[in-house]
C-alpha positions in Angstrom: 104.5 40.8 78.7 103.1 43.7 76.8 100.1 43.9 79.2 102.5 44.0 82.2 104.5 46.8 80.6 101.4 48.8 79.8 100.3 48.5 83.5 103.7 49.6 84.7 103.6 52.7 82.4 100.1 53.5 83.6 101.3 53.2 87.2 104.2 55.6 86.6 102.0 58.1 84.8 99.3 58.0 87.4 101.8 58.2 90.3 103.3 61.3 88.6 99.9 63.0 88.2 99.0 62.2 91.9 102.4 63.7 93.0 101.6 66.9 91.1 98.1 66.9 92.7 99.6 66.6 96.2 101.8 69.6 95.5 98.9 71.5 94.1 96.8 70.9 97.2 99.7 71.9 99.4 100.0 75.1 97.4 96.4 76.0 97.9 96.7 75.5 101.6 99.9 77.5 101.7 98.2 80.4 99.9 95.0 80.4 101.9 96.0 79.4 105.5 97.3 82.3 107.6 99.6 80.0 109.5 101.5 79.3 106.3 101.9 83.0 105.4 105.6 83.3 106.6 106.6 80.2 104.5 104.6 81.4 101.5 106.2 84.8 101.7 109.7 83.4 101.9 109.1 81.2 98.9 107.8 84.2 96.9 110.8 86.2 97.8 113.4 83.6 96.7 113.3 82.0 93.3 115.5 79.2 91.8 117.2 81.8 89.6 118.1 83.8 92.8 119.8 80.6 94.1 121.7 80.3 90.8 122.9 83.9 91.2 124.1 83.2 94.7 126.1 80.2 93.4 127.6 82.2 90.6 128.4 85.1 92.9 130.4 83.0 95.3 132.2 80.9 92.7 132.9 83.1 89.7 135.6 85.7 89.4 134.2 89.2 89.2 135.2 91.0 86.0 135.2 94.8 85.7 132.9 96.1 83.0 134.7 97.5 79.9 131.5 98.8 78.6 130.0 101.0 81.4 131.6 103.5 83.8 129.7 105.3 86.5 130.5 108.9 87.5 129.2 109.6 91.0 127.9 113.1 91.6 126.0 112.3 94.9 127.7 115.3 96.7 126.9 117.8 93.9 123.8 119.9 94.5 124.5 123.2 92.7 123.5 123.0 89.0 126.6 125.0 88.1 128.8 122.3 89.7 126.8 119.6 87.9 127.2 121.4 84.6 130.9 121.7 85.0 131.2 118.0 85.9 129.2 117.1 82.9 131.4 119.2 80.6 134.4 117.5 82.0 132.8 114.1 81.3 132.1 115.1 77.7 135.7 116.3 77.3 136.8 112.7 77.8 135.0 111.7 74.6 132.7 109.0 75.8 130.6 107.3 73.2 127.4 108.1 75.0 126.5 109.7 78.4 123.4 108.8 80.3 122.3 111.4 82.9 120.2 109.9 85.6 119.0 113.2 86.9 115.8 115.1 86.2 116.4 118.9 86.4 112.8 119.8 87.3 111.8 123.5 87.4 113.9 126.6 87.3 115.9 127.7 90.4 115.2 131.4 90.9 118.1 131.7 93.3 120.5 130.1 90.8 119.8 131.4 87.2 123.4 130.9 86.2 123.2 127.2 87.1 120.0 126.8 85.1 121.6 128.5 82.1 124.8 126.4 82.3 123.0 123.0 82.5 120.6 124.0 79.7 123.7 125.0 77.5 125.4 121.7 78.2 122.2 119.8 77.2 121.9 121.9 74.0 125.5 121.7 72.9 126.1 117.9 73.2 124.3 115.3 71.1 125.9 112.2 72.8 124.0 112.7 76.1 120.7 111.1 77.0 118.6 112.7 79.7 116.2 110.9 82.0 112.5 111.5 82.3 109.9 109.6 84.2 106.3 108.8 83.5 103.9 109.2 86.4 102.2 105.8 87.2 99.0 107.4 88.3 98.5 109.1 84.9 97.9 105.8 83.0 94.6 106.0 81.2 94.4 102.4 80.1 96.4 103.0 76.9 99.2 105.4 77.7 100.8 107.6 80.4 99.7 111.2 80.0 102.0 112.9 82.5 105.8 112.9 82.9 108.5 114.4 85.1 111.3 115.8 83.0 114.0 118.5 82.9 112.9 122.2 82.6 114.8 122.6 79.3 113.2 119.6 77.5 110.7 121.6 75.5 113.2 124.3 74.4 115.8 121.9 72.9 114.3 120.2 69.8 117.1 117.7 69.3 117.3 116.7 73.0 117.6 113.0 73.6 115.4 111.8 76.4 114.4 108.3 77.7 112.4 106.7 80.4 114.2 106.0 83.7 111.2 103.9 85.1 112.0 100.3 86.1 109.3 97.7 86.5 108.7 96.2 90.0 107.9 92.5 90.5 104.5 92.6 92.2 105.2 89.2 94.0 108.4 90.0 95.8 109.1 93.7 95.3 112.3 93.1 93.5 113.6 94.8 90.3 114.3 91.9 87.9 113.4 93.3 84.5 113.7 96.4 82.3 111.3 97.9 79.9 112.1 98.4 76.2 109.5 101.2 75.8 106.1 102.6 76.9 103.5 104.7 75.2 103.8 108.2 76.7 101.8 111.2 75.6 100.9 109.7 72.2 104.2 108.1 71.2 106.2 105.1 72.0 109.2 106.2 74.1 112.3 104.1 74.7 113.7 103.3 78.2 117.0 104.8 79.3 118.6 101.4 78.9 117.4 100.8 75.4 118.2 104.3 74.1 121.7 104.3 75.6 122.4 100.8 74.3 121.2 101.7 70.8 123.3 104.9 70.8 126.3 102.9 71.8 125.8 100.3 69.2 124.9 102.8 66.5 121.8 100.8 65.6 118.6 99.4 67.1 119.5 96.4 69.2 115.9 95.3 69.9 112.7 96.7 68.4 111.0 99.4 70.3 107.9 97.7 71.9 106.0 97.8 75.1 107.9 94.8 76.3 110.1 93.7 79.2 113.4 91.9 79.3 115.0 90.0 82.2 118.3 91.4 83.5 121.3 89.1 83.7 122.7 89.6 87.2 125.9 87.6 86.6 128.7 89.0 88.8 130.4 92.0 87.3 131.9 95.2 88.8 131.3 98.7 87.5 134.1 101.3 87.9 132.8 104.3 89.9 134.7 107.6 89.3 134.3 110.5 91.8 133.1 113.7 90.3 136.3 115.5 91.3 138.6 112.9 89.6 137.0 112.7 86.1 140.1 113.8 84.1 142.4 111.7 86.2 140.4 108.6 85.1 139.7 109.7 81.6 140.8 106.4 80.1 137.9 104.7 81.7 135.4 107.1 80.0 136.8 107.4 76.5 134.7 105.5 73.9 132.6 104.0 76.7 129.0 104.4 78.1 129.2 106.8 81.0 126.3 106.9 83.5 126.2 110.2 85.4 124.2 110.2 88.6 124.0 109.6 92.3 125.7 106.4 93.4 125.5 106.9 97.2 122.0 108.4 97.5 119.9 106.4 100.1 116.7 107.6 98.4 117.4 106.0 95.0 118.1 102.4 96.2 116.3 99.4 94.8 115.9 95.8 96.0 117.2 93.3 93.4 118.4 89.6 93.3 121.9 91.2 94.1 120.5 92.9 97.2 120.0 96.6 97.6 121.8 98.6 94.9 121.6 102.3 93.7 119.4 103.1 90.7 122.3 104.0 88.5 123.9 100.6 89.0 120.6 99.0 88.1 120.8 100.9 84.8 124.4 99.6 84.3 123.3 96.0 84.7 120.5 96.6 82.3 122.8 98.2 79.7 125.4 95.4 80.1 122.6 92.8 79.5 121.1 94.6 76.4 124.3 95.4 74.6 125.8 92.0 75.1 122.4 90.3 74.5 122.8 88.1 77.6 119.2 88.6 78.9 117.7 85.6 80.7 115.3 83.7 78.5 112.6 81.9 80.4 111.2 78.7 79.1 107.6 78.9 78.0 105.0 77.2 80.2 104.6 74.1 78.0 108.3 73.3 78.0 108.4 73.7 81.8 105.4 71.4 82.0 106.9 68.7 79.8 110.3 68.9 81.5 108.7 68.8 85.0 106.6 65.7 84.0 109.6 63.9 82.6 111.7 64.7 85.7 109.0 63.4 88.1 108.2 60.2 86.1 111.9 59.4 85.8 112.3 60.0 89.5 109.5 57.4 90.1 111.2 54.9 87.8 114.6 55.5 89.3 113.5 54.9 92.9 111.4 51.9 91.9 114.5 50.4 90.3 116.5 51.2 93.5 113.8 49.4 95.6 114.0 46.3 93.3 117.8 46.4 93.4 117.7 46.4 97.3 115.3 43.5 97.4 117.4 41.4 95.1 120.5 41.6 97.4 121.3 38.3 99.1 123.0 39.9 102.0 120.3 40.6 104.6 122.1 43.6 106.2 122.8 45.2 102.7 119.2 44.5 101.7 117.7 46.2 104.8 120.3 49.0 104.8 119.6 50.0 101.2 115.8 50.3 101.9 116.1 52.5 105.0 114.6 56.0 104.8 118.0 57.5 105.5 119.6 55.9 102.4 116.6 56.6 100.2 116.6 60.2 101.4 120.2 60.7 100.6 119.7 59.2 97.1 116.7 61.5 96.5 118.7 64.5 97.7 121.6 63.6 95.3 119.1 63.1 92.4 117.4 66.5 93.0 120.9 68.1 93.3 121.7 66.6 89.9 118.5 68.0 88.3 119.3 71.5 89.8 122.8 71.2 88.4 121.5 70.6 84.9 119.2 73.6 85.3 122.2 75.6 86.6 124.3 74.7 83.5 121.5 75.9 81.2 121.2 79.1 83.2 125.0 79.9 83.5 126.1 78.9 80.0 123.1 79.7 77.9 121.1 82.2 79.9 118.1 79.9 79.7 115.9 79.5 82.8 113.5 76.6 83.4 111.4 76.8 86.5 112.1 73.5 88.3 110.1 74.3 91.4 107.1 72.0 90.5 109.4 69.2 89.3 111.4 69.2 92.5 108.4 69.5 94.8 106.5 66.7 93.0 109.6 64.5 93.0 109.6 64.5 96.8 106.1 62.9 96.8 106.6 60.1 94.2 106.8 57.5 97.0 103.5 58.5 98.7 101.9 59.1 95.3 102.8 55.5 94.2 101.4 54.1 97.4 98.2 56.1 97.1 97.7 54.9 93.5 98.2 51.3 94.6 95.5 51.7 97.3 93.1 53.3 94.7 93.9 50.6 92.1 93.4 47.8 94.6 90.1 49.2 95.8 88.7 49.3 92.3 90.0 45.8 91.6 88.2 44.5 94.8 84.9 46.1 93.7 85.1 44.4 90.3 85.7 41.0 92.0 
């Protein structure tokens, strides 16, 4: 009996390994054959977590953030008008203001505007101004050049932070935020980290050259027009206020939520960091173990279904249960259940396990089992 059980275990394990090998071979073909390029690109641009966000987005009620408010200054061009709007924002006593604008260079035709915006920056300590490192200036260890406001060097206590956002090289989406980068000899925090720390009154996460995955769970951010700041003052007091262009077509970014303005991208990042709801991805070894267990259990489950169908005395029931249609429906329901478990982990605990390999290999457990049987029988015949 023990020998039979050992053989069954070996059969399940080998069928599981063969199923993963089939998926691996298919993956190599998909990556290297030009005819498969459209499918490969589609798979790259859509992850399981994106699917989860779609489900959450259509089923969950959208709450409005009580943490972050956006002031839209898209229509403001003159630095005098921007300075007056900023002063009006500061008059509402927000806890911290993030200015997603870089005031590069002096304006010879508008010295008053330059003076006013510099004075606003010098007289308020609750405001964080954006600067940006230049990607091409990376020397292997740090970034040596930045784009920043003209008054940065003349105000010693000025609070600045990096507005750069990492880009996913596979699909071109913004999914993560940086905590910090080494710039001109020192570690500099990102806008999201600095604003979050200022709001919390302490360092939420250590300043490191590290990324954090944004939680794109459905939430709305209140957007206040620049000419109605005092009217909506209650939504600015004691909150984080992001001041920048909301309707600027130039500053738009592709994300799992679609195309959104850069200032809204900052809002999602701040909401994630302050509330510590960043998505934690399972390490590769947990993903590997879970994937292997899912596939081997899939093989066991459908072998049991096959034995159950064969044991039915009713001929029509026995044949019906073994049809490809019924087995296909059962496999679909099983995969949906596995994805549902993954969804629960994601939605409730912000924990993501990549189930792509598990689901792909589960689809090949039947052919993998047949292939192992052929290989095993051929070796047995050679021994005889």
